[in-house]
C-alpha positions as CSV (number, residue, x, y, z in Angstrom):
1,M,30.3,-8.4,-28.7
2,K,29.9,-10.3,-25.4
3,N,31.0,-7.3,-23.5
4,I,28.3,-5.1,-25.0
5,F,25.7,-7.9,-24.2
6,L,26.9,-8.1,-20.6
7,K,26.7,-4.3,-20.2
8,L,23.3,-4.1,-21.8
9,F,22.0,-7.0,-19.6
10,L,23.4,-5.4,-16.5
11,L,21.8,-2.0,-17.4
12,V,18.4,-3.6,-18.0
13,W,18.7,-5.7,-14.8
14,I,19.5,-2.7,-12.7
15,G,16.7,-0.7,-14.3
16,I,14.0,-3.3,-13.7
17,T,15.2,-4.2,-10.2
18,G,15.7,-0.6,-9.2
19,Y,12.2,0.5,-10.4
20,W,10.4,-2.1,-8.4
21,L,12.5,-1.4,-5.3
22,M,11.6,2.3,-5.3
23,P,9.0,3.3,-2.7
24,L,5.3,3.2,-3.6
25,K,4.9,6.6,-2.1
26,K,7.1,8.6,0.3
27,P,6.2,7.6,3.8
28,K,4.9,10.2,6.3
29,Q,4.7,10.3,10.1
30,F,1.4,10.9,11.8
31,K,1.3,14.0,14.0
32,Q,-1.1,14.2,16.9
33,D,-1.9,17.8,16.0
34,S,-2.9,16.9,12.4
35,E,-6.0,18.4,10.9
36,P,-9.3,16.7,11.6
37,N,-10.2,13.8,9.4
38,T,-6.6,12.7,9.2
39,I,-6.3,9.2,10.5
40,V,-4.0,6.2,10.8
41,A,-5.8,3.1,9.7
42,T,-5.2,-0.4,8.5
43,Q,-7.4,-2.7,6.5
44,Q,-9.7,-5.0,8.6
45,F,-9.6,-8.7,7.8
46,C,-13.0,-10.3,8.4
47,E,-15.8,-12.1,6.8
48,T,-18.2,-10.2,4.5
49,N,-20.3,-7.4,5.8
50,C,-17.9,-5.7,8.1
51,A,-16.0,-2.4,8.1
52,A,-13.2,-1.9,5.6
53,I,-10.7,-0.2,8.0
54,I,-9.8,-0.1,11.6
55,I,-8.9,3.4,12.8
56,K,-5.8,3.3,15.0
57,N,-5.1,7.0,15.6
58,G,-6.7,10.3,14.7
59,K,-10.4,11.3,14.8
60,L,-13.1,11.6,12.2
61,Q,-15.3,14.7,12.2
62,I,-18.8,13.6,11.6
63,P,-21.4,16.2,10.6
64,Y,-23.7,17.3,13.4
65,S,-26.8,16.3,11.3
66,T,-25.4,12.8,11.0
67,L,-24.7,12.5,14.7
68,I,-28.3,13.5,15.5
69,K,-29.6,10.9,13.1
70,Y,-27.2,8.1,14.2
71,P,-26.2,8.7,17.8
72,E,-24.7,5.2,18.2
73,I,-22.3,5.5,15.2
74,R,-18.9,3.8,15.8
75,M,-15.8,5.9,15.5
76,D,-13.1,3.2,15.6
77,V,-14.0,1.6,12.2
78,A,-15.2,2.9,8.8
79,N,-15.9,1.9,5.2
80,I,-13.9,3.8,2.6
81,T,-14.4,5.3,-0.8
82,G,-12.2,7.4,-3.0
83,S,-8.5,7.0,-3.4
84,S,-7.8,4.0,-1.3
85,P,-4.4,2.4,-0.9
86,F,-6.0,-1.0,-0.7
87,K,-7.5,-0.7,-4.2
88,K,-4.0,0.0,-5.6
89,S,-2.7,-3.5,-4.8
90,K,-3.9,-7.0,-5.0
91,G,-0.8,-8.3,-3.1
92,A,-1.8,-9.6,0.3
93,L,1.2,-8.1,2.1
94,M,0.1,-4.6,1.3
95,F,-3.0,-5.0,3.4
96,S,-1.1,-5.4,6.7
97,Y,0.5,-1.9,6.6
98,D,-0.8,1.2,8.3
99,F,-1.7,4.2,6.2
100,I,-2.3,7.9,6.9
101,M,-5.5,8.9,5.2
102,S,-7.0,12.3,4.8
103,G,-10.6,13.0,3.6
104,E,-14.0,13.5,5.0
105,V,-17.0,11.5,6.2
106,V,-19.6,11.5,3.4
107,D,-22.2,8.9,4.5
108,V,-23.2,6.3,7.1
109,D,-23.3,2.6,6.4
110,S,-24.5,-0.3,8.4
111,T,-22.8,-3.6,8.9
112,R,-23.9,-6.8,10.7
113,T,-21.0,-6.9,13.1
114,E,-20.4,-3.2,13.9
115,G,-23.7,-1.6,13.4
116,N,-23.7,2.0,12.0
117,I,-20.3,3.1,10.8
118,P,-19.1,6.2,8.9
119,V,-18.2,6.1,5.2
120,F,-14.8,7.9,4.8
121,Y,-14.0,9.4,1.4
122,I,-10.2,9.3,1.1
123,R,-8.7,12.3,-0.8
124,E,-5.0,11.4,-0.2
125,W,-3.1,8.6,1.6
126,Y,0.5,7.9,2.6
127,P,2.2,4.8,4.1
128,T,3.7,5.1,7.6
129,Q,6.7,3.1,6.5
130,Y,8.7,2.2,3.4
131,I,6.7,0.0,1.0
132,A,8.5,-1.2,-2.1
133,R,6.6,-1.2,-5.4
134,F,7.1,-4.9,-5.9
135,W,4.4,-5.6,-3.3
136,Q,1.9,-4.6,-5.9
137,L,3.0,-7.4,-8.2
138,T,0.8,-10.5,-8.4
139,G,0.7,-13.7,-10.4
140,T,2.9,-14.0,-13.4
141,W,4.6,-10.6,-12.9
142,E,5.5,-11.5,-9.4
143,I,7.1,-14.7,-10.5
144,L,9.0,-12.9,-13.3
145,Y,10.3,-10.4,-10.9
146,L,11.5,-13.1,-8.5
147,I,13.2,-14.9,-11.4
148,N,14.8,-11.6,-12.3
149,L,16.2,-11.1,-8.8
150,N,17.3,-14.7,-8.2
151,L,18.8,-15.5,-11.6
152,G,19.8,-12.1,-12.9
153,L,22.6,-11.2,-10.4
154,P,24.2,-14.6,-10.4
155,L,24.2,-14.7,-14.2
156,I,25.8,-11.2,-14.3
157,L,28.4,-12.3,-11.8
158,F,29.1,-15.5,-13.6
159,L,29.5,-13.8,-17.0
160,T,31.7,-11.1,-15.5
161,F,34.1,-13.5,-13.7
162,R,34.2,-16.0,-16.6
163,K,35.3,-13.2,-18.9
164,K,38.0,-12.2,-16.4
165,A,39.2,-15.8,-16.0
166,K,39.6,-16.2,-19.8
167,A,41.7,-13.0,-20.0
């Protein structure tokens, strides 16, 4: 009976741990010859009323009519809408990663610190490096996962070696 319990516990532990260690999305590399409106960006940390992202690489294509209306528009920062990687997670560590984002400029917004900035609608995004799913966990789920990691494996090893020592 204990052998079945141990195998079931091991299977559940591997399943839970393995799922949360899988990548959030498959990482991609940014290519300089990527299509327009494909950028590498990270979330900006600042007080209220500033741009959501800092554009590190790539170039936004702003419609000509918008450029005429707003000639002083900044191209190194933007606000975002659509399928944002930053909305998917409440975990603070997710925010420090770079992401490749594809989409289009749909509007112009104004901030106190940057002035006129584009609003970038994100159709699709990819991380530039491996990000495990467990970075999405917050609060109670994060604590439960850490307990699972820190107590699960030692308990499995203890039960396995205890059984072998009795035999």
